[in-house]
N, C-alpha and C positions, 0 to 999 in steps of 0.2 A: 668385697670388703676393701675400703680405702683407708689409708693412713695419713696422718697429719702431724705437724710439730706442735709441741706445747707452746711455742712462741709465735705461731701463726705464719711463719715465712715459708713453710713447705707444706704442700697438701696434695691430695689426689694421687698418692703413691699406692702401688699394689703391695702385697705382702713381700714378694721377692725383691722389689725395689727398696722397701724399708729394711729388709735384712742386709742387703748389700750396702746401703747408705750408713747403717749403724747409728751414728750421731747425726741428727738433722743438720743440714747445711746452714741453718740460721742459728746454730748453737743449742737448739732445744733437743728434746727427746721425742721420739715418735710414739704415737698411740693410735689405736683404731678409731675411726670416726664415731662408731657406736659400739657398745658392749652387747653381744648377743644375749638374749634372755632365754633361760631354760624353764619350761613349765614343769609342774609336778609330775604329770603323766610321763613326759620324756625322761625326767630324772629317775623315776621308778623303773623304767625299762633298762636303765644302765646298771642295775644291781648285779647282774650276772656276767658283765663284761670283764675280760682280762685287762691288765694294765695297758698293753699296746692297743687293744680295741677301744678302750675308753679314751686313750690319747688321740686316736683318730677322730672320734666323735667330737671331742673338745676342740682340737686344733683345726679341723676342717671348717668350723664355723668362723674362723679367722683367716683361713687360707683358701682362696678360690682361683689361684693362678698356678697351682701344681695339680696335675691330674690325680684323682683319688687313688688309683692303683700305685702311682709313684710315691705319693705321700704315705700310704700304708707301708710300702717297702722301706722308706727312709726311717719310719718309726720302728718297724720290726728290727731292722739292723741296729738301731741305736740301743735297744735293750736286750739284744741277743747275747751279749757278753757280761751281763750282770750275774752275780753269784746267787741271787734269789730269784726263783721263778716268778714270784709275786712282784718283783722289782722293788717295791717299797712296802715290805711287810710291817704289820702293826703288832707291837708287843704290849701286853697289859701288865702294868706295874701298879698295884694298889688302886688308887683312885684315878690314876692317869693312864692314858694310852700313848705309847711311844711309837712314832712313825719313823722307821729306820730308813734313812735316805742315803746310806753309805755303802751300798752293795755294788757300786760301779767300779771301774778299773783303778781309780785313784782314791777310793774309800771316802768320798765326800759327796755331799748333795749336789755339788756343781756338775757332776757327771751326768745327772739326769737331763739337764738342759744342753750340755756341751757335746755329748755324744750325738744328740739329734742335730745340733747346729753345725757340727763338723760335717755331717752327711749332707745337710742342705747346701752348705758352701760348695762341697765337691760336686754335687748334682748340678747346681746353677752354673758353675764355671765350665763344666763339660758341655752343658747345653748351649752356652753362649760363647764358647771358645775364648774365655777370659782367664786372667791370672789374678791373684789376690795376695796382698801383704797384710796380714792381721797384726794389729798392735793392741796391746792390752796392759793394764796394770793389775797387780794382784796383792792382796794382803795375806795370801797363802794358798787357798784351795782353788781359786779360779784359774790361776796360772797353770798348775799341774793338770787340772781337768781340761783346760783349753788345749794344752800341748798334746795330751793323750787323745783328744778329739780330732786332731788334724795331723799328727805326726805321720810322716811318710806319704801323705796325700799329694798327688800331682797338682801342679798349678798353684800351690799355697806355700808361702813362707810365713812363719809366726815369730813375732818379737814380743817377749813378755818382760815387763819391768816388775821387779819386786824390791821392797825396802831392805837393804843389806842388814843382816843380823836381826831382823824383826819377823822372821817366819821360823817355824819349827824345823829341826834338822830333817825330818821325814818330808815335810813339804818342800824344802829346798832341794833335796836330792830327787824328788819326783819330777822336778823341773829340770835341774841341771844334769841329771844322770841319763837323760834321754839322748841317744846317740844319733838320731836321724838328722840328716844334713839340712832339713828345712826348718829346724828349730834353733832360735837365738834367744838366749837368756841374758838379761841385763840387771845387775844388782846396783840399785841407786842409793847414793849416800843421802838418806832422808827418810821420810815417812811414806806410808801408802798414799796419803793425800798429795804429797809431792809427786809421786808416780802418776796418780790420776790426773793431776793438773797438767803434767807433760803431755799425756795422751789427749786430753781435751784441747790443749793449745794447738797441737798438730792437726787434729781433726777440724779445728777452726780455720785452718789455712787451706781453702778449697782447692786452689790450683795444685798445691803439693799433694793433697789427698787424691786428686784425680790422676796426676802424673804417675803416682806410685800405687794406684789401685788399692787404697787403704780400706780395710774393713775392721769392724769392731767385734770383739768377742766378750767384752765385759757386759754386765747386765744393762748397760745403756742400749744394747741390741734387744729389740722387742722380742725376738724369737726366744731369748733366754727366759724372759718373764712368762711368755706363753707356755713353754714346756713345763714350768713350775706350777702353773695353775692346775695342771692335771692332777698332781698328787693331793692337793687340797680336796678336789672333788672325789677322788678315789677314796680318801679316808672318810669323808662324810658318808659316802655310800656304805662303807664298812660299818661305821658307828651306827648309822641309821638302822641297819638290820639287827643290831644288838640292843640298841637303846631307842626304840621306836618313838617318834614324835618329840624327841628332845633336840634342841638346837645344839650344835657342837661349837665349842670354843677352841682356838688354837694358840699355843704359846710358841713364839718364834724368836730365837736368838738372832739378832741382826745388827749390823753396823752400817750397811749400805742401803737399807730400805728396799732392796730388790725382792728378797724372799717373802717378806710380809706384804709387799705390794701385790705380789701374785695372789696371796690370800685375799686381799682386798678386791681384786678383779673377780676371783671365784665367788666371793660374797655377792658382788653385783650381778653375776650371771645367774646364780641359783635362786630358786623360789624363796620368798620371805620365810624366815624361821629355820632355815637349814644350817646356816652359820651364824653364831651369836657374836661373840667378841673376839677380836684379834689382840692377844697379849703380846706387846712388844717388849722384848727383854734385851737389855744392853749390859755391857761391863762398865768399868769406871769411865770410859769414853761415852758419856751419857747424853749427848746432844739430842738424840731422838726421844729419850725418856723425858727430858726437860720440855721438849716440844709438845708431847702428848699431855703432860700433866700441867704445864704452865704456859704453853704457847711461846716458849723461849727457844728459838732456833738460833743459837749463837755459838760460834766456834771457840774452843779452848785448845790448849796445848794437848797434843796426842800423848796419851800415857801408854807405855808398853805394859802389856798384861799377859796372863797365862792363856788368854783366848785371843791370839794375835790376829785372827781373821776378822775380828770386830774392832780392831784398834783404828778407828776411823772417826773423823769429825764431820767432814763434808760428805753427806750421803748421796751417792750418784743418782739414785732413783727418786729422791725426795721431790724433785721437780714434777714428776709424773703425778704424784698425789696432790701437789699444789695446784695443778691444773683443775682437778675435780673440786678441790677445796674452794677455788676461785670461780666456781660455776662455769668452767670450760671457757674462760675468757683469756685468750693468749696474751693480750696486751698487759694485763695485770701480772701474769706469770713472768713475762719478759722484764717488766719493771722491778718485780721483786728479786729476780735472779741477778739483775744488774746491781741492785742495792746490796745483795748478799756478797757478790764478788768484790764490791768496793769496801764494805764495812765488816764482813764476816758475821753479820747478825740480821735476823728478822724478828720483829715483834708480832707474833700471831696470837696474842692473848685474847683478842676479840673473837677467836674462832674455837676456843677450847670446848665449848658445849657441843659444837658440831663434831669436832675431832673425837670426843669421847663417846659418841654414838657408835663408833666402829672400833676404837682402840682403848686398851688400858696399857699402862707401861710401868716398868720396874727396872731399876739398876741393881746389879748384883756384883759384889766385890770379890776379891780373890779368896778371902777366908770363907765366904759363903759357898764359893765354888768347891773348895776342898771339902767342906762339911757335907755338901750335897752328894759329891762323888762317894765319899766314905759311907754315908748313911744308906745309899742305894746298893753299894757293894755289900754292906753288912746285912741289910734287911731283904734284899731281893736277889743277891748274888748276880748283880748286873753292873757292868762298868759303863759309866758315862764319860764322854770326852768333856773338856771344860766348857766348850760352847753349848753343848746340849745341857750340861748341868746348869748353865745360866737360865735356859728356857724352863727347865724343870723347877728350879728354885722360884722363878717368877710365877709359874703356874700355881705352885703351892701357896705363894703369898696372896695371889689375886683371884684364883678360881672361885666360883660360886658353888655352894653346896648343891649337889644334884645335877650340875651341868657337866656333861661329858667333855673332857678337855684332852686334846691331842697335843703332845709336845713333839716338835720336830727334832729328831736326832740327826744332826747335820754332818757328823764325822765319826769315823771309827776311833776308839780311844787310843789305838796304837800310834796314831799320828801325833799324840801329845803325851807320850809316855812319862815324861818327867813330872808333869802335874798329877797324873794318875798315880804314880808311885808316891808322890808326896802325900796324897790323900789315903792311900791304901797300904803303904809300906811294902808293896809288891811290884815286881817288874812284870810288864806285859810281854810275853814271848812274841817276837816279831814273826809275822807270816814269812814263809820261805822266800817269796818273791821280793818282799820288802827288805829282808835281811841281805839278799843278794844285791839289791839296788843300793843299799847303804855302802857297799864296797866299791861301787863304781866311781870313777873319777868324774867330777863335775865339769861341765862346759859352760863358762859364764864370763862376761866382761863386766867391769865396774865402771860407773859413770856418775858424774855430779848431777844434781837436779837441774838439768839444762835442756830445754826442748831443742835448741839448735844442735847440740852435740848428738842428741838422739836422731834428729833428722839426717845428719851426716852419716850416721851408722846405717840407717835405713837405706839411704841412697847408695851406699857401698854394697849392701847385701840383699836388697830387695829385688823382687822380680819386676821386669819392665814390660814384658809381652809374652804371649803364649808361645 
């Protein structure tokens, strides 16, 4: 399997080369040259597989430069410390199926990809006698999951940017409370989009990137998307056994387009009729909803909400979908992204019919979040975090009668206790490890939204050689 850039300037990469490159050197995002197709016979044979076994079957179709035995070991280690043996259990709530993705070490869906990616990085660095400085931006959960994926690992330092004051207290402490010496946290005076722009700017400086062996842990890294494809296929197998011959829809709370793009890849892989629609759910930062419904992909001011991980305007993974929307023509992608960088807007209204073949979209505001958390607590004795509540509310608004719909539960409600208390008038008891973590003294530096200042910090603390 070979990988290439959405902008056409990089091609013929192996999987491991794509993982280590992160962002393509022409500024684009990396994608496999072709999406493997799974026939119905093969799909049916996967019904009895455990999650790690299924992960190997899916990932090995995209990875041909890591021996099968090593890949199986990397996957097994990734999910060995999850609190559920199923890894991503499915809960049935009325007409909806809830896919719990928060049983990893940081209680968020990002663990599913980043526990795997951390192991892959460690494996490749040992194999090739290299070092790595990981840089990434987070709106909350990616940072903590990335840190917990690589903390204490030899040959790796990690530098995570987060927008100061715009992540939840638990999210912040899960990053800054980690004592390992290879972890560096930076609170940026700005928004997540400012943090992401700093990362992309530095990755665009090829000489600096090579000199400091920079790697990406954000969902711009293809391995992140690939690991998330697995749980879409896992849940369709589960739903298929219970509701035979019915296509499954998914409702996905998203701000960065990474999680729902993994669903799009799963839809392209699987036989026709397995996955129906992908419901894209946003908060008040509704650029992706406007894109699906009206073809309006234009940035507005970022609004701080009770679902901070989705407080994003420029979606990092949008370019990958644009590549397919533009019939895999990299020049058109490059032109569009240049225009977006210049103007902050793209008019894609001519593509809405095509877009709506795969997606529906709905924006959910704070009051609706509170109402949804409250109603599910009252009627099902189940607590939703605010991000999951957005996906659930969108599903209830848009799902078709008789179509099984899976809502992605992206975080444990304890990470957003203030909003949950507002909805239920009840405090969520903190798990013992989280309660202890909240007492830890944080390790963090503050910085302006300045790529040059961040480069200086990396040069002072980054690894230079094995």
